[in-house]
DSSP file (Angstrom, degrees, kcal/mol; ACC not computed):
  #  RESIDUE AA STRUCTURE BP1 BP2  ACC     N-H-->O    O-->H-N    N-H-->O    O-->H-N    TCO  KAPPA ALPHA  PHI   PSI    X-CA   Y-CA   Z-CA
    1    1 A M              0   0    0      0, 0.0     2,-0.2     0, 0.0    94,-0.0   0.000 360.0 360.0 360.0 138.3    0.0    0.0    0.0
    2    2 A N     >  -     0   0    0      1,-0.1     4,-2.1    93,-0.0     5,-0.1  -0.560 360.0 -94.7-109.2 179.8    1.3    3.5   -0.8
    3    3 A S  H  > S+     0   0    0      1,-0.2     4,-2.4     2,-0.2     5,-0.2   0.877 122.1  51.2 -63.6 -40.7    0.4    6.9    0.7
    4    4 A L  H  > S+     0   0    0      1,-0.2     4,-2.7     2,-0.2    -1,-0.2   0.902 110.6  48.8 -65.5 -40.3   -2.2    7.7   -1.9
    5    5 A Q  H  > S+     0   0    0      2,-0.2     4,-1.8     1,-0.2    -1,-0.2   0.884 109.2  53.9 -64.4 -38.8   -4.0    4.4   -1.4
    6    6 A L  H  < S+     0   0    0     -4,-2.1     4,-0.2     2,-0.2    -2,-0.2   0.933 112.7  42.9 -59.6 -47.7   -3.9    5.0    2.4
    7    7 A L  H >< S+     0   0    0     -4,-2.4     3,-1.4     1,-0.2    -2,-0.2   0.915 113.2  51.8 -65.7 -42.7   -5.5    8.4    1.9
    8    8 A S  H 3< S+     0   0    0     -4,-2.7    -1,-0.2     1,-0.3    -2,-0.2   0.786 102.9  60.3 -66.4 -27.6   -8.1    7.1   -0.6
    9    9 A G  T 3< S+     0   0    0     -4,-1.8     2,-1.1    -5,-0.2    -1,-0.3   0.496  79.2  98.5 -79.5  -2.8   -9.1    4.3    1.7
   10   10 A Q    <   +     0   0    0     -3,-1.4    -1,-0.1    -4,-0.2     3,-0.1  -0.724  37.7 160.7 -91.2  97.2  -10.3    6.6    4.4
   11   11 A K  S    S+     0   0    0     -2,-1.1    -1,-0.2     1,-0.2    -2,-0.0   0.777  76.1  43.0 -85.3 -27.9  -14.0    6.9    4.1
   12   12 A D  S    S+     0   0    0      2,-0.1     2,-0.5     1,-0.0    -1,-0.2   0.382 105.8  69.8-100.0   3.3  -14.8    8.2    7.6
   13   13 A I  S    S-     0   0    0     -6,-0.1     2,-0.2    -3,-0.1    -3,-0.1  -0.982  72.2-144.3-126.6 128.0  -11.9   10.7    7.8
   14   14 A S     >  -     0   0    0     -2,-0.5     4,-1.9     1,-0.1     3,-0.2  -0.469  24.8-116.3 -88.4 160.6  -11.8   13.9    5.8
   15   15 A L  H  > S+     0   0    0      1,-0.2     4,-2.8     2,-0.2     5,-0.3   0.856 117.3  58.2 -60.6 -35.0   -8.8   15.5    4.3
   16   16 A N  H  > S+     0   0    0      1,-0.2     4,-2.2     2,-0.2    -1,-0.2   0.869 104.1  51.0 -64.0 -36.4   -9.5   18.5    6.6
   17   17 A E  H  > S+     0   0    0     -3,-0.2     4,-2.3     2,-0.2    -1,-0.2   0.911 111.9  47.1 -68.0 -40.4   -9.2   16.2    9.7
   18   18 A I  H  X S+     0   0    0     -4,-1.9     4,-2.4     2,-0.2    -2,-0.2   0.938 115.1  43.9 -67.1 -46.4   -5.9   14.8    8.5
   19   19 A T  H  X S+     0   0    0     -4,-2.8     4,-2.8     1,-0.2     5,-0.2   0.877 112.9  54.1 -66.7 -34.9   -4.4   18.2    7.7
   20   20 A G  H  X S+     0   0    0     -4,-2.2     4,-2.2    -5,-0.3    -2,-0.2   0.915 110.0  46.1 -62.7 -43.5   -5.8   19.5   11.0
   21   21 A Q  H  X S+     0   0    0     -4,-2.3     4,-2.4     2,-0.2    -2,-0.2   0.906 113.1  50.2 -65.0 -42.4   -4.1   16.8   13.0
   22   22 A L  H  X S+     0   0    0     -4,-2.4     4,-2.4     1,-0.2    -2,-0.2   0.933 111.9  46.8 -62.0 -46.6   -0.9   17.3   11.1
   23   23 A K  H  X S+     0   0    0     -4,-2.8     4,-2.6     2,-0.2    -1,-0.2   0.885 110.6  53.7 -63.8 -38.3   -0.9   21.1   11.7
   24   24 A K  H  X S+     0   0    0     -4,-2.2     4,-2.4     1,-0.2    -1,-0.2   0.936 111.0  45.4 -60.6 -47.4   -1.7   20.5   15.4
   25   25 A D  H  X S+     0   0    0     -4,-2.4     4,-1.3     2,-0.2    -2,-0.2   0.876 111.6  52.3 -66.9 -37.0    1.3   18.2   15.8
   26   26 A L  H  <>S+     0   0    0     -4,-2.4     5,-2.9     2,-0.2     3,-0.3   0.941 110.9  47.2 -61.9 -47.2    3.5   20.6   13.9
   27   27 A K  H ><5S+     0   0    0     -4,-2.6     3,-1.5     1,-0.2    -2,-0.2   0.909 110.4  51.8 -60.8 -42.5    2.5   23.4   16.2
   28   28 A L  H 3<5S+     0   0    0     -4,-2.4    -1,-0.2     1,-0.3    -2,-0.2   0.757 108.4  52.6 -67.7 -22.8    3.0   21.3   19.3
   29   29 A A  T 3<5S-     0   0    0     -4,-1.3    -1,-0.3    -3,-0.3    -2,-0.2   0.440 121.0-111.0 -88.1   0.1    6.5   20.5   18.0
   30   30 A G  T < 5S+     0   0    0     -3,-1.5     2,-0.4    -4,-0.3    -3,-0.2   0.772  75.2 132.1  78.5  26.3    7.2   24.2   17.6
   31   31 A I      < -     0   0    0     -5,-2.9    -1,-0.3    -6,-0.1    -2,-0.2  -0.922  66.8-103.1-116.0 136.9    7.3   24.1   13.8
   32   32 A D        -     0   0    0     -2,-0.4     3,-0.3     1,-0.2    -5,-0.0  -0.365  31.3-171.9 -58.9 123.8    5.4   26.5   11.6
   33   33 A A    >   +     0   0    0      1,-0.2     3,-1.8    -2,-0.1    -1,-0.2   0.358  58.7 101.5-100.7   3.7    2.3   24.7   10.2
   34   34 A G  G >   +     0   0    0      1,-0.3     3,-1.5     2,-0.1    -1,-0.2   0.719  66.3  73.9 -62.3 -21.3    1.4   27.4    7.7
   35   35 A Y  G 3  S+     0   0    0     -3,-0.3    -1,-0.3     1,-0.3    -2,-0.1   0.768  92.0  56.5 -62.4 -25.4    2.8   25.4    4.9
   36   36 A F  G <  S+     0   0    0     -3,-1.8     3,-0.4   -17,-0.1    -1,-0.3   0.080  80.0 119.8-100.3  23.5   -0.2   23.0    5.1
   37   37 A E  S <  S+     0   0    0     -3,-1.5    -3,-0.0     1,-0.2     0, 0.0  -0.550  70.4  19.9 -81.1 152.8   -2.9   25.7    4.6
   38   38 A Q  S    S+     0   0    0      1,-0.2     2,-0.6    -2,-0.2    -1,-0.2   0.882  74.0 164.9  58.9  46.1   -5.3   25.4    1.7
   39   39 A I        +     0   0    0     -3,-0.4    -1,-0.2     1,-0.1   -20,-0.1  -0.851   5.8 168.9 -91.8 120.9   -4.8   21.7    0.9
   40   40 A E        +     0   0    0     -2,-0.6     2,-0.3     1,-0.1    -1,-0.1   0.602  55.9  36.3-111.5 -14.4   -7.6   20.7   -1.4
   41   41 A T  S  > S-     0   0    0      1,-0.1     4,-2.0   -26,-0.1     5,-0.1  -0.947  73.9-119.7-137.5 158.4   -6.7   17.2   -2.6
   42   42 A G  H  > S+     0   0    0     -2,-0.3     4,-2.5     1,-0.2     5,-0.2   0.867 115.8  55.6 -62.0 -36.7   -4.9   14.2   -1.3
   43   43 A E  H  > S+     0   0    0      2,-0.2     4,-2.5     1,-0.2    -1,-0.2   0.902 106.2  50.4 -62.8 -41.1   -2.3   14.6   -4.0
   44   44 A A  H  > S+     0   0    0      2,-0.2     4,-2.5     1,-0.2     5,-0.2   0.909 110.2  50.4 -64.2 -41.4   -1.6   18.1   -2.8
   45   45 A L  H  X S+     0   0    0     -4,-2.0     4,-2.7     1,-0.2     5,-0.2   0.932 111.5  47.6 -61.8 -45.6   -1.2   16.9    0.7
   46   46 A L  H  X S+     0   0    0     -4,-2.5     4,-2.5     2,-0.2    -2,-0.2   0.912 112.0  50.0 -62.4 -42.8    1.2   14.2   -0.3
   47   47 A E  H  X S+     0   0    0     -4,-2.5     4,-2.3     2,-0.2    -1,-0.2   0.930 114.4  43.5 -62.3 -46.7    3.3   16.5   -2.4
   48   48 A K  H  X S+     0   0    0     -4,-2.5     4,-2.7     1,-0.2    -2,-0.2   0.896 114.2  50.1 -67.8 -39.1    3.6   19.1    0.4
   49   49 A L  H  X S+     0   0    0     -4,-2.7     4,-2.5    -5,-0.2    -2,-0.2   0.892 110.8  49.8 -66.7 -38.3    4.3   16.5    3.0
   50   50 A Q  H  X S+     0   0    0     -4,-2.5     4,-2.4    -5,-0.2    -2,-0.2   0.942 113.4  45.3 -63.9 -46.8    7.0   14.9    0.8
   51   51 A Y  H  X S+     0   0    0     -4,-2.3     4,-2.4     1,-0.2    -2,-0.2   0.913 113.1  51.7 -62.1 -42.8    8.6   18.3    0.2
   52   52 A F  H  X S+     0   0    0     -4,-2.7     4,-2.9     1,-0.2     5,-0.2   0.923 111.3  46.1 -60.4 -46.2    8.4   19.2    3.9
   53   53 A I  H  X S+     0   0    0     -4,-2.5     4,-2.4     2,-0.2     5,-0.3   0.896 111.2  52.3 -67.7 -39.1   10.0   15.9    5.0
   54   54 A Q  H  X S+     0   0    0     -4,-2.4     4,-2.0    -5,-0.2    -1,-0.2   0.936 114.5  43.9 -57.9 -45.7   12.8   16.3    2.4
   55   55 A D  H  X>S+     0   0    0     -4,-2.4     4,-3.0     2,-0.2     5,-0.6   0.930 114.6  46.7 -66.3 -47.4   13.5   19.8    3.7
   56   56 A I  H  X5S+     0   0    0     -4,-2.9     4,-1.3     1,-0.2     8,-0.4   0.874 114.7  46.7 -68.9 -37.1   13.3   19.0    7.4
   57   57 A V  H  <5S+     0   0    0     -4,-2.4    -1,-0.2    -5,-0.2    -2,-0.2   0.917 119.8  40.1 -66.7 -43.0   15.5   15.9    7.1
   58   58 A S  H  <5S+     0   0    0     -4,-2.0    -2,-0.2    -5,-0.3    -3,-0.2   0.878 133.6  14.1 -76.4 -39.2   18.1   17.7    5.0
   59   59 A Y  H  <5S+     0   0    0     -4,-3.0    -3,-0.2    -5,-0.2    -2,-0.1   0.578 126.4  41.3-119.4 -12.2   18.3   21.1    6.6
   60   60 A H     X< +     0   0    0     -4,-1.3     4,-2.3    -5,-0.6     3,-0.3  -0.471  53.9 161.7-138.8  64.4   16.6   21.0   10.1
   61   61 A P  H  > S+     0   0    0      0, 0.0     4,-2.3     0, 0.0     5,-0.1   0.815  78.2  54.2 -59.9 -32.3   17.5   17.8   11.9
   62   62 A A  H  > S+     0   0    0      2,-0.2     4,-2.1     1,-0.2     5,-0.2   0.918 110.1  47.2 -67.9 -41.0   16.5   19.2   15.3
   63   63 A D  H  > S+     0   0    0     -3,-0.3     4,-2.8     2,-0.2    -1,-0.2   0.895 109.8  54.5 -64.1 -39.7   13.0   20.0   14.0
   64   64 A F  H  X S+     0   0    0     -4,-2.3     4,-2.8    -8,-0.4     5,-0.3   0.931 107.5  49.5 -58.8 -46.7   12.8   16.6   12.4
   65   65 A D  H  X S+     0   0    0     -4,-2.3     4,-2.2     1,-0.2    -1,-0.2   0.928 113.3  45.8 -60.2 -45.9   13.5   15.0   15.7
   66   66 A R  H  X S+     0   0    0     -4,-2.1     4,-2.4     2,-0.2    -1,-0.2   0.899 113.1  51.0 -63.7 -40.5   10.9   17.0   17.5
   67   67 A F  H  X S+     0   0    0     -4,-2.8     4,-2.8     2,-0.2     5,-0.2   0.943 112.0  45.1 -62.8 -49.7    8.4   16.4   14.7
   68   68 A M  H  X>S+     0   0    0     -4,-2.8     4,-1.9     1,-0.2     5,-1.0   0.865 113.0  51.5 -65.1 -35.4    8.9   12.6   14.8
   69   69 A Y  H  <5S+     0   0    0     -4,-2.2    -1,-0.2    -5,-0.3    -2,-0.2   0.918 113.0  45.4 -64.7 -43.3    8.7   12.6   18.6
   70   70 A R  H  <5S+     0   0    0     -4,-2.4    -2,-0.2     1,-0.2    -1,-0.2   0.900 112.9  48.9 -69.3 -41.6    5.4   14.5   18.4
   71   71 A I  H  <5S-     0   0    0     -4,-2.8    -1,-0.2    -5,-0.2    -2,-0.2   0.873  99.7-145.9 -64.8 -36.0    3.9   12.4   15.7
   72   72 A D  T  <5 -     0   0    0     -4,-1.9    -3,-0.2    -5,-0.2    -4,-0.1   0.914  22.7-177.8  69.6  47.5    5.0    9.3   17.7
   73   73 A V      < -     0   0    0     -5,-1.0    -1,-0.2     1,-0.1    24,-0.1  -0.635  40.5-101.7 -70.6 128.6    5.8    7.0   14.8
   74   74 A P     >  -     0   0    0      0, 0.0     4,-2.4     0, 0.0     3,-0.5  -0.284  22.9-133.8 -57.4 132.4    6.8    3.7   16.5
   75   75 A E  H  > S+     0   0    0      1,-0.3     4,-2.6     2,-0.2     5,-0.2   0.831 104.7  58.9 -57.7 -34.6   10.5    3.3   16.5
   76   76 A K  H  > S+     0   0    0      2,-0.2     4,-1.0     1,-0.2    -1,-0.3   0.915 108.8  43.7 -62.0 -43.6   10.2   -0.3   15.3
   77   77 A E  H  > S+     0   0    0     -3,-0.5     4,-0.7     1,-0.2     3,-0.4   0.902 113.3  51.8 -68.3 -40.7    8.4    0.8   12.1
   78   78 A F  H >< S+     0   0    0     -4,-2.4     3,-1.0     1,-0.2     4,-0.5   0.906 106.1  53.6 -62.9 -41.7   10.8    3.7   11.6
   79   79 A S  H >< S+     0   0    0     -4,-2.6     3,-0.6     1,-0.2    -1,-0.2   0.782 101.3  61.7 -66.2 -25.7   13.8    1.4   11.8
   80   80 A K  H 3< S+     0   0    0     -4,-1.0    -1,-0.2    -3,-0.4    -2,-0.2   0.752 103.6  49.1 -69.9 -24.3   12.3   -0.8    9.1
   81   81 A I  T << S+     0   0    0     -3,-1.0    -1,-0.2    -4,-0.7    -2,-0.2   0.491  77.2 124.2 -97.7  -2.2   12.3    2.0    6.5
   82   82 A L    <   +     0   0    0     -3,-0.6     2,-0.3    -4,-0.5    -3,-0.0  -0.385  33.5 149.2 -63.2 128.8   15.9    3.2    7.0
   83   83 A T        -     0   0    0     -2,-0.1     6,-0.1     2,-0.1    -2,-0.0  -0.962  57.6-121.1-152.8 162.7   17.7    3.1    3.7
   84   84 A T  S    S+     0   0    0     -2,-0.3     2,-1.0     1,-0.1     3,-0.1   0.581  90.6  94.5 -85.3 -10.4   20.5    4.9    1.9
   85   85 A D     >  -     0   0    0      1,-0.2     4,-2.5     2,-0.1     5,-0.2  -0.722  63.1-164.4 -82.6 102.6   18.1    5.7   -1.0
   86   86 A F  H  > S+     0   0    0     -2,-1.0     4,-2.6     1,-0.2     5,-0.2   0.877  84.5  52.3 -59.1 -42.1   16.9    9.2    0.2
   87   87 A E  H  > S+     0   0    0      1,-0.2     4,-2.2     2,-0.2    -1,-0.2   0.909 111.9  45.8 -62.8 -42.4   13.9    9.3   -2.1
   88   88 A A  H  > S+     0   0    0      2,-0.2     4,-2.5     1,-0.2    -1,-0.2   0.885 111.2  53.7 -66.4 -38.9   12.6    5.9   -0.9
   89   89 A L  H  X S+     0   0    0     -4,-2.5     4,-2.3     2,-0.2    -2,-0.2   0.944 110.6  45.7 -60.2 -48.9   13.3    7.0    2.7
   90   90 A V  H  X S+     0   0    0     -4,-2.6     4,-2.5     2,-0.2    -2,-0.2   0.918 112.2  51.3 -61.5 -44.5   11.2   10.2    2.3
   91   91 A E  H  X S+     0   0    0     -4,-2.2     4,-1.8     1,-0.2    -1,-0.2   0.911 112.2  46.3 -59.3 -44.2    8.4    8.2    0.5
   92   92 A N  H  X S+     0   0    0     -4,-2.5     4,-2.3     2,-0.2    -1,-0.2   0.854 110.8  52.8 -68.1 -35.1    8.3    5.7    3.4
   93   93 A M  H  X S+     0   0    0     -4,-2.3     4,-2.7     2,-0.2     5,-0.2   0.896 105.9  53.8 -67.5 -39.9    8.3    8.5    6.0
   94   94 A V  H  X S+     0   0    0     -4,-2.5     4,-2.6     1,-0.2     5,-0.2   0.935 110.1  48.2 -56.4 -47.0    5.4   10.2    4.3
   95   95 A F  H  X S+     0   0    0     -4,-1.8     4,-2.8     1,-0.2    -2,-0.2   0.929 112.3  47.5 -60.5 -46.7    3.5    6.9    4.6
   96   96 A L  H  X S+     0   0    0     -4,-2.3     4,-2.3     2,-0.2    -1,-0.2   0.892 112.4  49.5 -64.5 -39.3    4.4    6.4    8.2
   97   97 A V  H  X S+     0   0    0     -4,-2.7     4,-2.5     2,-0.2     5,-0.2   0.942 113.8  45.2 -65.1 -47.2    3.4    9.9    9.2
   98   98 A L  H  X S+     0   0    0     -4,-2.6     4,-2.6    -5,-0.2     5,-0.2   0.927 112.3  52.0 -61.9 -44.6    0.1    9.7    7.4
   99   99 A K  H  X S+     0   0    0     -4,-2.8     4,-2.1    -5,-0.2    -1,-0.2   0.918 112.5  45.1 -57.5 -45.2   -0.6    6.3    8.9
  100  100 A R  H  X S+     0   0    0     -4,-2.3     4,-2.1     2,-0.2    -1,-0.2   0.895 111.9  51.1 -68.9 -40.0    0.1    7.6   12.4
  101  101 A E  H  X S+     0   0    0     -4,-2.5     4,-1.8     2,-0.2    -2,-0.2   0.898 111.1  49.0 -66.0 -39.1   -2.0   10.8   12.0
  102  102 A I  H  X S+     0   0    0     -4,-2.6     4,-2.6     1,-0.2    -1,-0.2   0.905 108.8  53.5 -66.3 -40.4   -4.9    8.7   10.7
  103  103 A Q  H  X S+     0   0    0     -4,-2.1     4,-2.9    -5,-0.2     5,-0.2   0.911 106.9  52.1 -59.0 -42.0   -4.6    6.4   13.7
  104  104 A K  H  X S+     0   0    0     -4,-2.1     4,-2.3     2,-0.2    -1,-0.2   0.905 110.3  47.8 -61.5 -41.4   -4.8    9.3   16.0
  105  105 A I  H  X S+     0   0    0     -4,-1.8     4,-2.3     2,-0.2    -2,-0.2   0.933 112.9  48.2 -65.4 -45.8   -8.0   10.6   14.4
  106  106 A I  H  X S+     0   0    0     -4,-2.6     4,-2.3     1,-0.2    -2,-0.2   0.931 112.5  48.7 -61.7 -46.4   -9.5    7.1   14.5
  107  107 A F  H  X S+     0   0    0     -4,-2.9     4,-2.9     1,-0.2    -1,-0.2   0.914 110.8  50.7 -60.1 -43.3   -8.6    6.7   18.2
  108  108 A R  H  X S+     0   0    0     -4,-2.3     4,-1.4    -5,-0.2    -1,-0.2   0.900 111.5  47.9 -63.1 -40.5   -9.9   10.1   19.1
  109  109 A K  H  < S+     0   0    0     -4,-2.3    -1,-0.2     2,-0.2    -2,-0.2   0.884 116.8  43.2 -66.8 -38.2  -13.2    9.3   17.4
  110  110 A Q  H  < S+     0   0    0     -4,-2.3    -2,-0.2    -5,-0.2    -1,-0.2   0.881 127.5  27.3 -74.5 -39.1  -13.5    5.9   19.1
  111  111 A F  H  < S-     0   0    0     -4,-2.9    -2,-0.2     1,-0.3    -1,-0.2   0.335 108.4-116.4-111.8   6.0  -12.5    7.0   22.6
  112  112 A G     <        0   0    0     -4,-1.4    -1,-0.3    -5,-0.2    -2,-0.1  -0.061 360.0 360.0  82.1 172.3  -13.5   10.6   22.7
  113  113 A Q              0   0    0     -4,-0.1    -1,-0.2     0, 0.0    -4,-0.1   0.468 360.0 360.0 -74.9 360.0  -11.3   13.7   23.1
């Protein structure tokens, strides 16, 4: 499964909920979330998230650490995607971030705020 399939498979979760959760976690990590304003399609979200992760990994490692800590991607899953192929790494990170953000939304809906 890829990131677009993950997004497309979410019938009970809107794109606004996903971007809202992402922006909330960015703000809580002390990172400007304005980059994710005005997202109208799943493809646009994936494109911006991919560019964001490329940038943060390459130029802002401290922000990357705070972001990943805040998102709370399981370390076991993260260690599985480590590779020397930067493009594949970013693509896999986008998937893990989206997967975790969707899980948070589902858990919040099931168990309340």
